[in-house]
N, C-alpha and C positions, 0 to 999 in steps of 0.2 A: 342385335343391335339395328334401330330405324335408321334409315338414311334421313339426310335433312330434308328432301322430297317428299318424303313416307311424313313425316313428321309437319311439314305444310300442309301437306294433301288434309292429315287429320284436323288440323287447325281450319282451314277452308272448310272442311265437311261440318265443325263447329259450328261456325260462324253461319254456316247456311242454316243448320239446324236451329239457332239462336233465332234467327230473324223469321223463320217459320214458328217458332213458338209465341214470340212477342206477337205476330200477326194472331195468333189463335185466341190469345190472350182474351181480344175485342170482341170474340164470339161467346164468350164463355158469361153466360149471365147469374148474376146473386141477387139476392132480396132480403134487403134488410127489413126491420119492423120494430114498431115500440107504440105501447099501449094496448097491448094484446091484439094487435094488428090492425088498431083505426088508422095508424098512419103506415105506408109501405113504400119504401123506394127500392125500385131496379137500377142495379148498374152491373157494367161490365168488368170482368175480373182485371181489367187495364186501370178501371177507376171511373169510367166516364158514367155518368147518372144517365139514365136511358128512359126512367120515368117516375111519377110522385102517385100514389093514391091516398087521399085523403077521405075517410066516411064523413061522410053527411052529419053526421050526427054532432062533429066538432066544429060546426060552423057558426056557432053564436057567436055574437061581437065580443061577450064577455069572457069566452074562452081564448082571446087571441094570444095570451102569455104560456099557456097551457100547449096549444098548436103548435106555437114555434118551437118550443121545447120539445114536443114531439119529434117534428121534422127533424131536428138538428140530431135528436137520438138516433132517427129510421137512416140518415145519412151517413152518421157513425157508425152503426150497424150493419151497414151496406160495407162501407167502404174497408172495414176491418174482415168481414167476409170476401171482398174480391181481393184483399191484400192475401188471405188464405189462400183462395183458388190458385193466385198467381203462384206464389211458393211453392204450391205443389204441383203446377206444371212445370215449373222449372226445374222441380228435384228430380221429375222424371225424367228430364233430358240429361243432367249431369248424372244421375246414378253410374252410367256405364261409363262413365271418362274418370280414369286416374289424375288425381289432380293434387297437388300438395297440400298438406295441411294449412287450413286457413283462409286458401285461395276460391274464392266467390264468384260465379256466374252472373249476370252479365259481364262482360270484360270491364 
């Protein structure tokens, strides 16, 4: 049986690893797209939007509503992929930690 000091050391190690994993999420980039790639959005796995690329063929004034809809769809696609990448990274971290059923990281 582990002592309270061992348990506290393990908890501190988990906290340090969580901090590192959270910092790493901002270095992972994903790209969302809409309209067959006419609109693209790059985001970090932390959800920060890095850039937007709109194909010039969409810039006609009569296409305003379609362009707005495509940008919204691309943002949502990037956000969903960012959430999936974040979940994947966090599950790698927690896979070796024996946690009670239903307990989720981060704390």
